[in-house]
N, C-alpha and C positions, 0 to 999 in steps of 0.2 A: 573605975576599972573600964578599959576603953575595949570594945569589941575587938575580935580578933579579925585580920585581914581576911577577906572573902578569898576563897579558891581561885577565883578568875583574875584576881588581882595579884596572886602571888607568882613570882617567876618560877620556871619550870625547873629551875636548878635549886630551888629554894631546898633547904634541909626537912625531912620528913618531920611530921609533927607526932611525936611519942605516944600520944595518946589515940592516934589513928591508925592502928597497924591494918593492913589489908589481908583479907583471906588468902591461904595459900593458892598458886597457880599463877602468878605472875601477870603480865600484863594482859594475857590471852582473857581474864576476868574482865576486862574493859569492854570487850566485844559483846555486849548485852542490849537488848531491845530498848530498856529504860534509857540508854544513852541516846536514843533518838530525840529525847526531850530537848537535846542541845542542839538539834538541827536547824531551827530558825535562827538562833542567834549565831550560828556558824555560817550560815547564808548570808547574814548581814554583815559580818566581819570580814569574809572573803570580799563582797560587792562593796565595801568602805573604801577600796581602792578604785577610783574613777575607770582605769582601765577596764577592770574586771566588771564593775557596776552598768557601764554604759554596754560593754560586749554581751552580756546577759541580756540587758534590757532590750537591745536593738537586734537581738539575734535574730537570724533568719531561719535557724533550725527550730521551728516551731514545735515540734513534738518534743523537744528537750526544755522548753520553757518553764520555769518554775511556777510561774504566775497562771500559765494554761492547763498545765498537766504537773501538779505538785506530787501527786503518788508515782508517776511514772520517774519524775526527776529523782525522787528520793530513791527508789530502787536503784537508779542508775549510781548515785553517789554512793550508797549502801554496798552496793555491790564493788565498786570501786576500791573502798576501804578494806574488803575481804581479799579481793584479789590483790592489792599492794600488801596485805598482812600475811596473807596465807596461799595466796595462789602460786601454781606452777609457772614455771617459765612459759609454757604453752599458753596457758590462760591469760597471762599476762600479754603476750604478744598479740592473741586475739583481740583483748579489750583496749590494747592501745591502737590497733589499726581501725576499731571501731570509732573509737574516741576522736582520732586524727581525722577520719572521714568526717565528722560533725564539725572539728573546729575547722577544717578548711572553710566553712562557709563563714565563719565568724571573724570578720575584720571590718576596722571604720571605714567612710565615706567621706565625702568631702562635706558632707552636711553633719557630721557628728561632732558634737561639742569636744571630745577629747580623741585622740588616736590610741587604738588599740589592736591587737593582733592575738589570735587565740593561742599562737605557738609562741608567744612573748615569753621566754624562760624567767623571766624576773616577776611577771605576774604569775606564772605557773608556780613559782616558788612560795609567792606569798598566799595561795591558795593551799598548797601543801602545808605550809607553816600553820596555818589556821586550822586543819584539819587534826595536825598534832597538838596543837594547843588544846583544841576542844577535847581531844583522847585523853590528854593529862586531866583536864578539868573533871571530866566524866569519871576517870578513875577516883580521883580525889573525893569527889563529892560521894559516890555511890558504893566504892569497895572500901577504900582507906589511903594510906601511904605505901609507897613504894621505897625501897632502901636505896641507896645511892648506886648499888653495883646491878641491882636489876632495871633502875632508872635509865641509867647510862646504855644499857644493853639494849634496852626499848627504843632509847633515842637513836643508836645507831643503825637499828634495823627500820626506823621510820624514815629513813634516806628514800626507801621505797615509795613514799607518797609523792616523791617528785620524779624518780628515776622512771617510775612506771610510765611517765610521759616523757617530754623534754628535757628535764632538768639534770644536768649533769651532775654527777654524784659529788664533784669537787664544788657545788655550788650551795650544797647543804650546809650549813655551818658546823664547824668541827666537834663542839660538844655542846652541852646544855647550856653552858655559861654564854658560849658564843651564840647560841641561839637567843638568849635573852636581849644579847647586845643586838642582835639583828632586829628584834621584836620592837623593841624602843625605839631604833631609828626608822622603822618602818611606819609606826604612828604619826611620823611627821608628813607621810604622804597619803594619810586617810584624811578621805573628804567625802561626805555625802551631801550631795546638794538637793535641791527640793524636787527634781524629777525621779532621782533614785529614791529619797526617801518616801515619797507616796508609791513608789513602785514596791517598796519592802514593807510597807506597814501592814498591808494585808498578810504578808507571810508572819510577820511579828506576832499577830494575834491568830494565826491558823486558819484564816478565813479562807475556803476552798470554793471556787468560783463554782457557781450554779448551786451549791448546798446553802440552804438557809434554813434555821432552827426557828421555832417560836422566838417572839421578841425578846423573852425574859431569859430563855436559854441560850440564846445567841451572846446576849449582853454578859450572861455570866461566865459563859465559856470563852469569849473573847478576852474578857478581863483576867482570868484563871491563866490563860496562855500568853498574855502580855505580861503578867508577873514572872512567869517562868522564862521567857525569853529576854526580858530585860535582867532577870536576876544572871543569868548565865554570859552577859556581856559585860566586859570590863567597862570601867566609866567613861572613857574615852569615846567608845562605839555609843553610849547611852546619849551621850553628850551630842554627838553627830546625828542620832536620830530624834534628838530633842525628847527623849523619854525621862519623865521624872523619875527619882530614886532618892529614899532616904533612909534612915535607921529602922522605921517602923516596916516600910516595905522589906528590907534585908531581914529583917527577923521573922515575918511572914513567909518569906521565901526559904529561909534555913529550917523553919519548924516542918513546911512541907516536904523539903529534900530529907529531913531526919525521918519523916514517915516513909517515905517510898524507899529509902536505903533500907531501912527494916525490913518493909515488905518484900524487897527485892532479893534480899539475902535469904527469905523463906521459901522462895520459889525452886523448884528443881533445876538443876542445871540446864538441861535441854530447853525448858521453858524461858529460863532466864537469858539465854543466849539466841533464842530467836530473835531477828529473822537471820542474823549474821552465820548461823549455824547449817543455814539451807541456800544461801546465796550461790555458793560456788557450784552447788549441785544443779541450780536453775542455770546459770552461765553455761556449764557443760550440756544441759538440753537445749537450749538456744543454739549454741555452735552445731550441735548435731542435726538440728531440725532447721537450721538456716533462719532462724527469727532473728530480728533485730536485737542486738546487745546493749546499746543506749538510746 
């Protein structure tokens, strides 16, 4: 008997698996703290496009660099997801202005190995696609399967992941099948070179600059983080990162996700959805007090 295809390798238009039904409540159940475990893998997927990778790695906006300020960068990304999914028009406009100010400083120079610009709609579409793919993978892993009608509704709503910035709505693939075609075609433009790979590896193992545990704890912590990160990466990205993977690792990952899935379901809803349930309140507070949004 062959092992089932892992969630990260499944097309987003794949039919729901009958034995994995989600709890009632729709896709909002996917906005949960445990989904943050997919963060490092999603960053790797985004930066696997050279224009995004070098744009982030060479960014002049030091306060937003994930290697220097991972917590702040994470807050910005999670707030973006909350704003795109649940934000008011005023919140989206304020966040868009803040991101645009930061993006205005992100562009290649004559010395850059690749040409890039943070306002490149094609690169923004790729980042939005990675965020959507991550949301689907998180839901399937920790909640269950969406029926086709709900999945189609969620997909249509996910256009805001791009339109909250500069991506025109017509650039978002028309439906989930079209998204799968776009995703497969985009994999042809994925490439992680040595410089970007070295930049991404500390992110893959959740290594925080300036924080060091005793050696044994550090090694075990990084090994666990690497298992989780690699498990949430489709094989193409594992290959680009040169991260080994086999059936034994997959089964360890699956067992761990099963335990976390059960534990997550036992949590009260407000705890389960933290921090996404407070990020919009934090955004409003930052707007009122004049604090930076990104």
